[in-house]
Backbone as a ProteinNet text record, in pm:
[ID]
protein_1_A
[PRIMARY]
MRLREQFLEELARSLDFWVGETTAALTDPQQDLRWTDDAEAFKRIQQPAKQAGLAPKDLETVLRECFRGFAVSALTILDGGTELAVHGRVRLVDEGGVPLGEGLHDLFVEHLLDTGRMR
[TERTIARY]
9916.2	9983.6	10067	10216	10260.1	10303.5	10305.6	10284.7	10413.4	10487.4	10606.3	10586.8	10478.4	10439.2	10313.1	10266.2	10156	10203.1	10302.3	10348.1	10393.8	10451.1	10531.1	10431.7	10290.6	10193.2	10115.5	10107.6	10075.4	10178.8	10275.8	10384.4	10321.8	10310.9	10347.7	10164.9	10084.1	9966.6	9946	10073.6	10087.5	10130.3	10236.3	10326.8	10243.2	10106.9	10048.3	9921.8	9893.9	9807.3	9835.5	10002.1	10064.3	10120.7	10123.2	10167.1	10009.9	9903.2	9807.7	9777.4	9767.6	9706	9777.7	9928	10016.6	10000.5	9981.7	9979.3	9869.4	9750	9632.7	9622.7	9705.7	9686.3	9802.4	9901.4	9953.7	9870.4	9765.8	9753.1	9629	9567	9408.2	9337.6	9322.8	9272.3	9134.1	9077.2	8958.8	8994.4	9094.9	9157.2	9144.2	9081.3	9061.2	9203.1	9231.2	9387.2	9388.7	9285.2	9271.7	9383.8	9358.6	9472.9	9658.7	9669.6	9813.3	9824.4	9965.7	10010.4	10008	10015.2	10020.3	9968.6	9788.9	9740.8	9804.7	9800.7	9839.8	9990.7	10089.5	10230.8	10168.1	10083.6	10006.4	9916.2	9885.5	9816.4	9915.6	9979.3	10117.9	10195.8	10165.5	10247.1	10173.6	10042.5	9969.5	9937.4	9937.9	9933.1	10057.5	10145.3	10274.1	10309.3	10276.8	10286.7	10180.8	10072.1	9974.8	10021.2	10065	10121.2	10227.6	10353.8	10474.6	10376.7	10274.9	10215.6	10271.7	10311.3	10327.4	10203.2	10251.4	10136.5	10183.7	10039.6	10028.4	10067.9	10056	10187.9	10332.5	10388.3	10544.6	10525.1	10454.1	10442.8	10417.5	10339.2	10297.3	10437.8	10513	10609.7	10746	10825.7	10872	10838.5	10719	10677.1	10674.9	10713.8	10666.9	10805.1	10901.5	11083	11076.4	11061.8	11126	11022	10880.4	10846.8	10864.1	10922.3	11017.4	11167.1	11194.8	11365.9	11336.2	11276.6	11239	11167.2	11107.6	11057.3	11188.7	11244.9	11369.9	11472	11466	11560.6	11540.6	11384.6	11365.2	11385.4	11350.8	11386.4	11535.4	11584	11754	11795.2	11719.9	11764.4	11740.6	11658.9	11566.7	11650.5	11701.6	11812.2	11918.9	11945.6	12108.4	12218.3	12184.8	12264.9	12304.4	12276.7	12328.1	12448.5	12438.5	12524.3	12442.9	12372	12253.9	12307.2	12345.8	12358.2	12488.7	12575.2	12700	12647.7	12562.7	12520.7	12397.3	12293	12226.4	12129.2	12041.3	11954.8	11824.3	11747.6	11584.6	11507.3	11450.5	11388.6	11206.7	11178.5	11043.4	11002.8	10929.9	10851	10768.6	10599.3	10482.4	10473.7	10362.7	10319.9	10377.1	10396.5	10511.8	10636.3	10656.5	10818.7	10908.2	10863.5	10918.5	10960.8	11098.2	11138.1	11058.3	11035.4	11020.5	11142.7	11244.4	11344.6	11454.6	11565.6	11607.4	11606.8	11671.2	11710.7	11533.9	11491.9	11348.8	11338.5	11433.5	11465.8	11463.1	11550.3	11547	11422.6	11346.5	11229.3	11085.2	11094.7	11048.5	11052.9	11134.3	11177.1	11167.8	11164.3	11127.7	10997.9	10921.3	10745.2	10703.5	10777.5	10737.4	10758.2	10831.3	10847.4	10782.8	10755.8	10669.2	10512.4	10491.9	10309.7	10280.5	10414.2	10391.4	10380	10447.1	10450.8	10593.7	10669.9	10783.6	10865.5	10933.1	10982.1	11120.8
10411.2	10319.3	10234.3	10231.7	10212.9	10080	10013.3	9841.8	9785.5	9802.4	9784.2	9780.2	9900.9	9910.3	9796.4	9811.8	9671.4	9556.5	9521.5	9378.8	9355.8	9468.8	9452.2	9411.4	9487.8	9480.7	9322	9285.4	9134.6	9065	9036.5	8959.6	8968.7	9085.9	9127.4	9020.9	9029.3	8951.1	8836	8807.1	8646	8588.2	8622.9	8607.8	8647	8748.6	8764.6	8622	8571.6	8473.4	8304.9	8351	8198.8	8129.5	8244.1	8250.7	8225.6	8287.9	8251.4	8091.4	8062.1	7956.3	7829.6	7827.5	7747.3	7718.8	7831.9	7859	7775.1	7812.1	7755.8	7578.6	7567.5	7425.6	7327.9	7401.3	7330.8	7323	7457.3	7435.8	7389	7390.2	7411.2	7251.1	7138.3	7033.5	7044.5	7151.9	7164.4	7235.7	7269.2	7327.1	7215	7290.5	7173.5	7196.8	7061.9	7016.4	6998.8	7004.8	6960.4	7044.8	7136.8	7230.7	7186.4	7103.3	7013.4	6929.5	6865.9	6754.2	6660	6643.4	6581.6	6605.1	6615.4	6675.4	6509.3	6392.5	6316.1	6447.2	6464.5	6557.1	6655	6727	6833.3	6781.8	6685.5	6626.5	6568.1	6524.8	6426.6	6568.8	6661.4	6794.8	6870.8	6875	6933.1	6906.3	6740.9	6725.5	6742.4	6710.1	6734.7	6900.7	6959.5	7115.4	7206.1	7111.8	7124.1	7071.1	6980.7	6858.1	7004.8	7049.3	7116.8	7237.3	7291.2	7429	7534.3	7520	7533.1	7713.7	7817.3	7922	7949.9	7964	7991.8	8132	8224.4	8343	8312.1	8193.3	8230.2	8122.7	8029.6	7939.6	8085.3	8151.8	8240.7	8348.6	8359.1	8484.6	8395.2	8262.4	8204	8159.3	8160.2	8104.1	8236.1	8345.4	8492.1	8510.9	8468.3	8508.6	8403.1	8241.9	8215.6	8255.1	8253.9	8293.7	8376.9	8517.2	8628	8637	8531.3	8482.7	8401.8	8315	8283.6	8366.8	8460.1	8545	8645	8718.1	8790.8	8717.8	8547.8	8499.1	8492.6	8496.9	8464.8	8600	8695.6	8845.7	8868.1	8794.7	8850.9	8773.6	8647.9	8612.3	8667.2	8727	8837.1	8950	8996.8	9107.7	9137	8942.2	8901.3	8899.7	8895.1	8897.5	8737.8	8650.6	8490.4	8441.7	8296.4	8267.9	8262.4	8266.1	8258.3	8361.8	8495.9	8605	8577.2	8502.4	8453.5	8407.3	8333.5	8296.8	8365.8	8457.3	8528.2	8587.4	8667.1	8705.7	8692.7	8688.8	8711.3	8814.8	8874	8994.8	9016.2	9081.2	9123.9	9272.7	9193.6	9338.5	9321.6	9464.3	9466.3	9389.9	9462.4	9372.3	9490.9	9551	9668	9633.4	9520.6	9502.9	9602.9	9697.9	9781.4	9702.5	9701.9	9628.4	9676.9	9592.7	9652.4	9729.5	9749	9779.9	9686.8	9748.7	9696.1	9713.2	9580.8	9574.8	9564.4	9511.9	9407.9	9370	9267.9	9262	9329	9431.7	9546.7	9652.9	9684.5	9722.2	9664.9	9525.6	9419.5	9450.6	9459	9429.8	9600.8	9718.1	9831.4	9852	9776.2	9793.3	9743.1	9581.8	9571.6	9612.8	9692	9799.3	9921.1	9953.2	10086.6	10047.4	9904.1	9860.7	9780.6	9813.5	9767.2	9562.2	9529.1	9389.8	9346.2	9467.9	9433.9	9552.7	9488.9	9592.5	9603.6
9173.3	9206.5	9093.3	9125.8	8983	8944.1	8835.9	8862.1	8949.8	8927.2	9061.8	9174.8	9239.5	9386.4	9392.5	9267.1	9270.5	9293.4	9201.8	9214.4	9379.8	9428.3	9550.9	9647	9611.1	9737.1	9709.3	9588	9539.9	9647.5	9648.7	9687	9843.1	9873.1	10036.7	10058.8	10008	10040.2	10009.9	9943.7	9913.3	10011.6	10072.8	10237.4	10342.9	10314	10419.4	10443.8	10337.5	10298.3	10327.7	10313.2	10296.6	10414.3	10540.5	10629.4	10748.4	10705.3	10793.6	10777.3	10646.7	10607.2	10657.1	10682.1	10730.4	10840.7	10916.3	11094.8	11097.1	11051.7	11078.1	11041.2	10940.3	10891.7	10975.3	11069.2	11155.7	11313.1	11305.4	11454	11486.9	11398.4	11390.4	11322	11391.6	11318.9	11246.7	11284.8	11202.1	11054.5	11026.6	10899.6	10793.2	10665.1	10543.4	10498.5	10468.5	10416.8	10245.5	10202.4	10068.4	9989.1	10018.7	9914.2	9945.1	10008.8	10059	9978	9946.5	9886.2	9973.8	10079.5	10197.6	10363.4	10333.9	10438.5	10595.3	10590.7	10710.6	10738.7	10683.3	10728.6	10825.9	10763	10845.8	10958.1	10939.5	11100.6	11194.1	11131.5	11267.9	11301.9	11234.9	11293.1	11397.9	11411.4	11494.4	11631.5	11622.4	11789.8	11866.5	11843.9	11932.9	11927.3	11843.6	11820.3	11998	11930.8	12075.3	12195.1	12205.6	12288.2	12409.8	12254.3	12314.1	12377	12334.1	12396.2	12293.1	12150.3	12076.5	12040.1	12027.9	12055.7	11855.8	11800.9	11669	11665.8	11745.1	11721.7	11677.8	11779.7	11756.6	11612	11572.9	11420.6	11295.5	11384.9	11239.1	11221.5	11324.6	11318.7	11267.7	11293.5	11241.9	11077.4	11044.5	10918.6	10831.3	10878.3	10819	10788.9	10843.5	10837.7	10723.7	10741.7	10576.3	10465.3	10485.2	10388.7	10282.1	10371.9	10360.4	10300.1	10359.6	10315	10178.1	10179.5	10034.5	9933.4	9990.1	9839	9837.3	9906.5	9890.1	9808.1	9864.6	9755.8	9605.1	9557.3	9457.3	9373.2	9420.4	9376	9329.7	9400.3	9438.9	9332.3	9270.8	9183.2	9042	9032.5	8914.8	8875.6	9055.6	9061.5	8967.6	8980.7	8952.7	9028.7	9164.4	9246	9300.9	9162.3	9209.7	9111.6	9118.9	9030.4	8903.6	8842.4	8774.7	8673.8	8726	8652.9	8539.6	8591.8	8508.9	8392.3	8365.9	8257.9	8215.6	8248.7	8152.5	8262.5	8254.3	8354.2	8309.9	8431.4	8379.7	8477.5	8381.5	8417.3	8428.9	8501	8514.3	8449.4	8360.1	8248	8246.7	8256	8171.7	8053	8025.8	7916.9	7789.8	7803.7	7706.7	7718.5	7791.7	7787.1	7866.4	7965.3	8031.5	8135.8	8188.7	8320.1	8461.9	8542.2	8702.8	8742.5	8722.8	8783.3	8857.2	8894.8	9005.8	9104.6	9180.1	9313.2	9364.8	9333	9362.9	9528	9547.4	9674.8	9787.2	9769	9871.6	9860.4	9732.2	9774.9	9797.9	9759.2	9865.3	10044.7	10075.9	10224.1	10249.9	10197	10222.6	10178.2	10115.9	10098.4	10266.7	10327.3	10400.2	10527.3	10515.5	10644	10622.7	10507.8	10503.4	10533.3	10476.3	10510.7	10673.4	10741.9	10877.1	10911.3	10767.5	10778.8	10829.3	10882.9	10925.1	11021.4	11129.3	11183.8	11156.3
[MASK]
+++++++++++++++++++++++++++++++++++++++++++++++++++++++++++++++++++++++++++++++++++++++++++++++++++++++++++++++++++++++

C-alpha cells in the first residue's frame, strides 16, 4: 500500500474512532470523559438526549457526517481549494519530500466509499 493510501486509511480510522468516542460520550453516562476539556458539558447533554429518545445510531450518523465534512474541508485547504491558496499552498509530503499528490479531499471520499464507510 502506498503512503497516500496509508494516510487516507489512517484518517478514516481516526474518523471512525472519534465518531465512536463522541457517540459514547454523549449517550453513555458510564463513559470515562477525562479526555474532554469539559466533561460536564457532555454530561449535561446525556440526560436530555436520553429523555428525548435519541438513538445512538442516529447520533453516530450525524457525527460521522460532521467529522467527515471537517476532514474533507481540511484536505481541501491542502489541495488549494480555499482562499489560502491565493497567499500560498501548504502541501503534505513524505519524509523524502515527495508530495502525497493533489485532490486529497476527493481521494478521501473515494477511500471512504471503497471501504464501505460511506454510501
